[in-house]
Each structure stands twice: as C-alpha cells, then as structure tokens.
N, C-alpha and C positions, 0 to 999 in steps of 0.2 A: 559536300562533306560526306564521308563514308558513314553508313549506319552500322557498320560492323562493330560489335562490342570490343572494348580494349582487351588485349590479350588473346584475341581470336585469330586463327589462321584461316583466311577465306578459302584457300585452295585445297585444304585438307578436309576429307580424304578424296583422292582421285583414283583409287584402286582398292581392291579388297583388303580388309583388316582382319588379322588373325587374333583370336582370344584364346590363350593357352590355359587349360584347366589342369591342375596337378592331380586330380582324382579321376576315377573311372566314370563311365557313362551312368546316368540315372541317379547319381548322388545329388546331395543338396546343392553343391556348387554348379554342377552340370545343368540342373533344372533352371536355376536363376540365370546362369550364363546364356542359355539358349533363349529364355524369355526376353532378356535384355537385347541380345544380338539381333533377333528378328525385328525388333522395333527400331534399333539404331540403323539397321540396313534400310528400312523404309525412310528414315530421316535423311540419310546420307546418299541414297541412291547407289550404294555400293554393297557388295556382299560382306557380311560379317561372319566369319567362319570360326566356330568353336572347335578346338582340337583338344582331346583328352591325352595327357601325357603323365600317367601315374608312374610311380617308381621312386626308390631311394627315400622312403619315408616322406613322400610328397615334395621332395626337393628337386626332382628331375625337371619339372616344368619351370620353376624359377631359374634354374641353371640355364635352360634354353633361352629364356627371355633376357636374362642378364647379358647374354652374348649377342643378342639380336641388334640390328641397326637401330639407333635411337631416333627413329623417324615417325613413331606413332602407329606403325602398321603391324607391330607385334606387341600385344598387351598381355599382361598376366592378370587373371582373376584368381583370387585366393581367399582363404578364410583367415581367421586370426592366426593360423599357423605361420603366415608370413612374418608377423611380428614376433611370435614366440620363438621361431627358429633362430633369431638373433642371439639368443642365450647360448647357442651351441655353434656359432658361426665358424669357430676355428676348425670344425670338421667338414665345412662345406666348400664347394668350388666357387662360391660367390659370397658377397656380404649382403644379408637380407635388407639392410637399411641403406648402405652406401651405393650399392649397385642398381638402385631403383629410385624412381621419383613417384611419390604418391599422386594418384590422379583423382580418384573418387571413392568415397565411402559409399557402399550400396545399401545393405540391409542388415538387420539383426534379427535373430530368431532364438527361441528356446531350444535346448537339447532335451531329450528325455533320458533319464537314468533307467535303464532296462536290465532286468535279470533274466538269465536263461530259465525257462520253465523247468528244465531238468535240475536246476540248482535247488528248487524248493523254496527259494527266497521270494517273498511277496511284499515285504515292508522294509523300511529302513532299519527298524529294530531287528528284524531277522537277518539282514545283511551284517549288522554289527555283531550279532551273536555268532553267525557262521564264521566271520573273520576271527573273532576272539577264540573260537573253538579250534581254529587251525591257523595260528599266527604265522604270517609269512608264507602261507601256502595257497590261499584263495587267489584266483587269477581274475584280472580284468583286461579287456581288449581295447584297442584303439586303432586309429588309422595311421599311427606312426609316432615315434618319439618327438615331442615338441609340438604336436598338433593340438587343436582345441579339444579333441576327444580325449587326448592324453591328459592335458593340464586340468581340464574340468574334473576328471576323476582324481587326479593328484590333489587338487584342492579339497575335494570331498573327503578323501582318505585322511588328509591332514586334520580336517575339522572334526572327523569322527574318531580319530585315533586308530584307523585301520592300517594294518601292515599287510600289503597285498603284492602279488607279482604281476608286473606289467608284461603283457604278451602282444607286442606290436606285430603287424602282419609280416609273414615270412617272404611272400613273393609279390604281393599286390597291395596298393593303397586304396583300392576300390571300397567305398564304404559299404556297398552291398555285400562284399565278401566278409567284412568285419561283422556285419549283422548276421549273416548266415553262420559264421563261425561261433558267435555267441549263442545263437539259437540252438546250435548243435551241441552245446555244452563244453566247448573247448575253453571257454572262459565263463566265469559265473555272472559277470555283469559288465556293462559298458555304458558310456554316455554317447548317445546317438542323435543325429539329425532326425527330426520327427517325420518329415514327408517320406523318406525311403524306409523308415522303420514301422510306419503305421500299419501296413498289411501284416507284418509279423506279430504286432501287438494284437490286432483283431483276431488272428487265428489261434492265439494262445501260445505260440512258440516263444514269445517274449512276454515278460510281465513288467508293466510300468510301475516304478517306485516313486516317481516324482519328476517334475520338470525343473530346468535349471535356472529359471528366471523368477523374478518376483511376481510377474503376471502369469496367469494361466494360459495354456496354449489354446488357441482357437480350434485346433485339430483334435485336442485331447481335453475337452473342457472338464471332464470328471477326474482328471489326474491333478493332484495338488502340487503347488510349488514345493520344492525340497525344503524351503524355509518354513513351510507349514507342516512338513512331514517329519520333522525331527532334526533338521540341519539349520540351526539358527543363523539368520542373516545370509544364507547362501544365495548368490546371484551371479551366474556365469553364463552369459549368452554366447552363441556363436555369431560372428559377424563376417561380412564379406566386403571385399574392396577390389579396386582396379589399380594396377601399377604399370608404368612404362619403364623401359631401360633408362638408366642414368644418362644425363646429357640430352634427353629429348627436349627440343626447343619449347620455350615457355608458351609460345603462341599455339602450338599443337596441344600441349597439356591443357591450356585454357579452353580450346575448342572441345576436346574430349570431356573435360569436367562439366562445361555448360550443357553440352548435348546429353550427357548421361543424367545430369540433374533434372533437365527438362523432361527427359523420357520417364524418369522415375515418378515425376509429378503428374503425368497424364492420368486421366481417370481410368483408362483401360488397364495400364500397368499397376496403378494403385489398387484397383479391385483384384487383380491377379495376385498381387503380393498379399493382400488380406486373406484371400482364399488359401494361400500357401503358408500362412502363419508368420509372415515376414513384415517387419516395420522398416520403412526407409530411414536411412541415416543422412541427415542434412549437414554436410560439412564442406567447406572450401578445401582445395588441395593442401593449403597450409595447415588448416585445422586438422585435416585427416593425418598429415605427417606428424603433428604433435601427438595426436591420439595413438598412432602406431608406436611412437617412441615410448609412450607411457605403458602400452601393453607389453613391449619388449622388456621393460624394467620389471613388470609384474611377473613375467615368465622367468626372469633371472633368479627370483626368489624361490621358485618351485623346482627348477631344473638344477642338476648338480653343479653346473658352471656358475660361479659367483658373478656379481655385477662387476667387480674389479677385473676378473679374468676376461669378461666380455669386452671391457673397455680397452684391454691390451691386445685384442685381436688384430693381427697384421695382414688379414686377407687383402689381396690386391684387387682393386675394382676391375671388373671385366674389361678387357682391352680390345676385343675383336669388334671394333666399331666400324 
C-alpha cells in the first residue's frame, strides 16, 4: 500500500518551478518568496526560481500566471491585492478569482502608517489636522489601486473622515519606489510593509504613526497599534498567499499545499518569519479560497465598483492552456 498522502502527486515536481512576484525586488513579497523558495528547492531537489514582474498596478504578474500552463510549474505569490483586485476585475485581462486556484496561505504582517518627515506630521491627530486644513488636497501613496497599501489607507481615511488624493505609482509597483517617493515628500503619508520601510524610519526620512494590526510589530516595538493611537478598532494586516492557474490538477495542488505548509512549520523558517515580523497562516486550500472570497467582498465596499457590479463581471477565464 502506498504511503503517499491522499491528494498528493508523487511525480511532482520533476523540473524547475517558477514563482512570479507582482512587485519589485527587495519588497515584502520578494523577501518572503525567496525565503520560501530556497527551502522548497531543498525539499523538492529542483530549483524554485522567483521572478519579479512588476507593472500595471501589480496586475502584470497575475496576468502572466493566469495564462500559464496549469501544471504547477508556474505559481503566483501575491499579497491581499490578489483578492482586492476582484473588485475591479472588469478592467483586467483575467479574473482574480476564477482564473486561479488557491494553493496556500502563507503569512500575515502589520503595515506601518508612515508620514514623510517633510510633511511635519508626527501623530494621527496631526494627520487629521493637516487633512482638515487642506480638504481633498493632502496626498497618500500606494503600490497601486486595489493593493493592500491602497485599501489600508482607504479604510483609515474612512474611519478618520479624511478626504485625500490617492497617488498610485506612475511607472513602477516596486514598494521601494513608493517608500522613496513618500520620503521625498511627493505624498504626505502611506501604509507600508515594515521590513523595507524600517531603514527609512530609522534615519528619520519617514515617521511612524502606528502599525495596522492589533498587535505591536516585533520590528517596531515602540510604535503603537493604530487602534491605540486614535483609530478605534483599526486592524488591517497585509497577508501573502500562493495561487496556481485555474484547472491545475488537484493532486499537484495538494502536493504544493502540503509541502508549503510543512516548510512553514519548520523551526528554521518559523524563526526566520518571527525575525521578519511575520506570522504563519494555517489554512487548507479550501479554507484559503473562502478567506480570499471574503477579502474580495471587503474590497468591494471600499473601491468604487459595487458588489453587484463585480458579480456581473463577464471576464473570460484565461484560455491559453
């Protein structure tokens, strides 16, 4: 009798696996992707290659994966932006839910709400005052419309009654460029992944106003949660996951899900995640799929497209199988 777990493809993988990242090098997604890839390569005895494909508001990489062969050898790693983009799917060359199969939830982390030092804003109260003094003029940056960095600030602005101008990136989705642009004063504030923003906070070019989760950040222990800094009940983490193209065989999805979960549970990677302020998300593919759908509904409330409009989307599933 075979000892292979049910739902596992014994032959997979027998060649290199590509992991496509929608953002630039050195961002939060890239760091986690490479940490996971190196350890999966050791498990599989095959190269696991992380490729950065920024562009089009972080939708260039999903578009590539949606059209890849559904064989498990081309995977998407993405943030919560994958779910949130479903609220504007009518403008995309793929459908963020229908053209993918959820494989594995990875980790969750806090964002930091950071103000440009040039803005003179150092507290939530000062942010509200600055916005009130210039209604509809103060600017915030993000990695693109519908990304977590966008919707986290949209939620904050709603909760605080701030009218602000969203300034998504003009030419790149690299979070390092968003950080640099905010530090240079092109935007007054932004919600940023903490690891790539930490150096900018340490040297004073950015000022931390609070972290986006109920727990404090292990990397910024002196920065209070926004819920304690004046934004009652605020809790908006960034999360990461892995997707495969739709129609990927269940056995391959099962293999990927089990091996990723086992890798996340190793002491080595668990310690690495703790050092990088990340907490593992323990979900089956089915649980992850339900979670993603719930997050898509959350985004529909915040983005201009309504839930009803999103349900009427007629995007054709990618056909280049």
